[in-house]
C-alpha angles and dihedrals in degrees: 000000000000119000112254131219088245090061091051091049092049094050093045093045094235138107124274088245089059091051089051091051091050090052088055092041094239114198093225093065114089121239091243092054091046090054093049091051094045091050089052091049091050093047093051096038091237117181119192113244094243090061097039093072092052090053091057091072135027124322112294116256090232130119123207116221117203113201119196096221143048122267093261094056093040095066092048092061113058092193091081093044091053094045090050090050091054091049092048096049094050096040092050091050088057095045097255127138127213136226119195130203128188121207140189097207144000094271092057089050089055090048090055092047091051090049092049092052097040093049095047091228095133137037095204142006136225118205114204098203139039124216136186109268088006109207093194091057091045092052095046090049091048092057094036093235118161114254143151125212125214098213137044111294128214089243104041094169096059102033131077107234147155127205149136122256090259094176092056094042093057091040087059092048093053093047089050090054093046091049088055091056102264115139113166101056120176126203128224116186141164128252113330090225090070113087092218088063092049094048094048093045090051090051090050094051094044093050092048092048094047090054093050099262120119111193117209120228089258088069092061122076124181117188134204092253143354096269133128088247091060090047091051091051091047092053089048090056096044094048088069088070119094117239098013108162106164142024123204114199131190097225138031090234089059090046092054090055090049091051091049091055093045091051091050090052093042091242100136087140089081115091119230133196131187141186133237101039096241122193091246090058090055097053104031121098117270096029113238120245104224148150121258107220094182093236092181090059092046089057093044092050091048091053091045092051094048096045091048088052093049093047090050091055092053096040128089089218124079110240119200105227127176113233095224147017129209114210118208123243130211130208110229111200116206137150103300094068 
C-alpha cells in the first residue's frame, strides 16, 4: 500500500498541512522543519500524488531547471532569464515541459534535486551554474540521473555540459583594453567558488602577464554574488590603488555597480567592461562595453543536449551525441571603454 501524507506527518511530528506546504516549498516553513519532513518522506519512500500517476506510465517529458538564486535576484540578472528562454523554446518544440526551482544556497539546490528525482516529476535536470567541487553534480552522478550543466565542469570528459570559452573571452577583453592604452586594469568578479569567475579571472591574469603587466592581488576583487552592490564595493576597494585606469568585470550587474561608484567619485576617466550584453547596458548612458555570451543559445544547446540524451535512453537505436557544446562570444565596444 502506498505511503500516505498522514504517515509522513506522524513520523515528522507535524501536521499534514505542514507536509503539504513543504512539498510545495512554502516560504513560511522553516528550513529545519523542511529538512525533518523531507527526511521522513525519504525514509518512508513517500511520493506526492501528483507525481505518482506519472510514474505509472513512461518517464514524464518534463525537465527540471535548478536556478542558483532566489526569485528576487533572478529577475535582476537577465543572463538567467535569457538562458531560460532558450531552454523553453527548444524544449517546447520537442514537446517537453519545464519545472523551475529557486534556491538560496547549494544545499537547497540538492534538496530540490532529490525531490525532483524521488517524486518522479522530471526525466532530466539542467543546472544553470557550475561550482568548484560541485555537490549537485556529485549527487546526480552518484545516482546516475540524466543532467546537463551550463558551465565548465571539473570532469569535462564524463559530464554533459554547455559553456562559453570564458578564459578566451576575458583574455580578449583585457587585450582590447591594453590596445586602447590602458595599463593598470583591475578585476571585479563574482564568487570564487563559481567556475565562470575562475575562468575569467585566469584569462585576465594571463592576458596581463603576456603583455608584460603583473597585477598584484590587491587589483583583484571577488564579491559574494554578481550584484550591483558587489560591483560597487569592488570599485570602492580598487579606487584606493594609485594609477588605476580600467576595471574589467565578469558581469554587467557588477559593471553597473562599478559605474555607480565611479560616477559618485567623479572618476568617469576609468574604463569599465562587463559581460552578458544586457539590454540596460545598451541603452544606458554611457553605453557599457561588454561581451555577448549568447545566453539564449547556451540555454537552447543545454536543452538540446539533454533531450538528445533522454531520447537516446528510450530509443532502440544508438544515437551519437556530443557531450558538450561551446557557444561563441562577441566583444561589444561602446562608450565605457
